[in-house]
N, C-alpha and C positions, 0 to 999 in steps of 0.2 A: 455449690449450686443448690443442693437440697436445703442447706441451712439458710441460704439467702431467701429461698422460697418461704421457709418457715418464718423468717423475720418479716418479710413483706406481708404475709398473712396475719402475723401478730399485730403489725401496725394497722392493718385493715380492721382487726377486731376492735382495737382501741378507738379508731376514728369512726366506727359505725355503731357505737352505742351499746355493745354487749356489756352487760353488767349494770346498766341503768334501768330505771323503771320504764315499763312499757305502758303507754296509755292505750285506750281503745281506738284511737284514731289510726287511720291507715298509714299515715306518714311515719308514725312512731313504730308501727309493726314492720314497715318496709325497712327502716333503719336497723331494727333488731334482726330482721331476717338476713340482711346483708352481713351483719356481724356474726350471726350463727354460721353462715356460709363460710366466711373466713376462718371461723373457729374450727370447723370440721377439717378444712384443708390444711390448717396449721398443725393440727394433730397428725395428719398423714405425713406432712413434710417433716415433722419432728421424728416420727418413727423411722423414716428413710434416712434422715441425716444422722441420727444417733446410731443406727445400725451400721451405716457406712463408716462412721468414726471408729466403732469397735472393730469392724473388719479390718480397717486400716492399721489399727494397733496390732491385731493378730498377725497380719501379713508382715508388718515390721519386725515383730518378734520371730516369726518364721525365718526371716532373712538373717537374723542375728544368731539364732540358736545353732549349735553345732549339729552336723548331720548325724553324729553318733548318739545324740540325746533323743532317741526315738520316743521315750516316754513323754518328754516335754513337748515334742512335736505333736504327738497324739493328743495331749491335753489341749494344746492350742487349737488343733483342728476340731476337736469335739466342742470346745467352748465357742468357737466362731460359728460352727454349724448349728449348734443349739440356738445361738442368738439370731442367726439369719432365719432359721425355720420358724421360730416363734414370732419373730418380727413380721414375716410375711403373713402368717396366720392372723396376727393382731392387726396388721394393716387392713386386711380384707374384712375382718370382723368390724373394725371401726368404720370402714367405708360403707359397708352394707348393713349397719345396725338399724337403719330405717328403710322401709319399703314403701314407696320408692325412695331412692337416696335423697331426692329433693325435699322430702317430708321433714328431714332434719332441720332445714332452715325455713320451711314454709308452714310448719304445724300450727303457728299462731293465727294464721289467716282463717277467718270464718269459713267453714265448709271444706277445709283441707282434709283430704282423705289419705290415710296411710297408717302405719304402725311402726313402733321402734322398740328395740330392746331396752333403750334408755341410756342415759349418760349424765354427765355433770350438769347439762342444761335442761334436758327433758326428764321429767319424772313420770314414768308410766305407772298406771294403777296395777299392772300385772306383774310388778316386781322387776321390771327390766333394768331399773337403775342399779339394783344389786348385781345383776348379771354383768353389766359393763364395768362396775366397780371391781368385780372379781378379775375380769380380763385385764383391767388397768393395773391392778395389784400384782398379778402374776407377771405381767410384762416388766414392771418395775423390779420385782424380785429377781427375775432372770437377768435383767440388765445389771443389777448390783452384783450378783454372783459372778457374772462374766467379767465385770470390771475388776473385782477383787482377785479373781483367778489370774487374769492377765497382768494385774499389778503385782502379784506375788511371784510370778514366774521368774522375773529377772534375778531375784535372790538365788533361786535354785540353779539358774543358768550360769551365774558368775562365781558361785562359791568355790568351785574347784579350779578356777583359772589362776595362773601364777602372775599376779600383779599386786601392787601395793594396796593396803586396805583403804587408803583415802580414795584412790582412783576407783576401786570397786564400789565403795560407798556412794561416790558421786554418780557413777553409772547406774547403780541400783535405784537411787533416788529419782534420777531422770527417767528411767524406763518404767518406774512404778507410779508415775503421776496419774495413770488411768485409775488407780485406786481412789483418788480424790473425786473423780467423776462418779464413782460408785457411792460416795458419801452424798453427793448432790442428788443422785437418783433415789437414795434411801430416804431423803427428806421429802421427796415427792410422793412417796407411797401413801395412797389414801387410807386413812384409818377410820 
């Protein structure tokens, strides 16, 4: 559901002119403003969907791990909790980066009143762009670390099981696919 919302907002961004030149006429600003609206809510939907995906991976690993492997269970809980806590923080920082929130998509209108920390669209003279870039970078790094931790755990979970090495290797590869998501998140880190 959250990913569907992200996809709908992403299509709204593309259909409403974000990334195109804005003329000084009001129709052009209206189109850009609608695109910026979709952009903000696509960011929020992405945070929700990616967090839910990581939590689902952690829950699946918790169901598979043996009860006696308390260390692995603790690592899974710490990883999932870290991801959820920072994602909730990041969600609200992203949502309330502009005061009022509507200033995010209305700031190009003449006479618009508000302020923003800044982000990839808005560049504020007070250095806000750098503040949001730091938050985006930290969220990406936390995501990558969580993905890699959850991706590496199946190796440690299965190494002591008595089964053929081919079967172990296949299960480890399947359960470690979340590490590939970490690579995709690594590519997104703003530099």
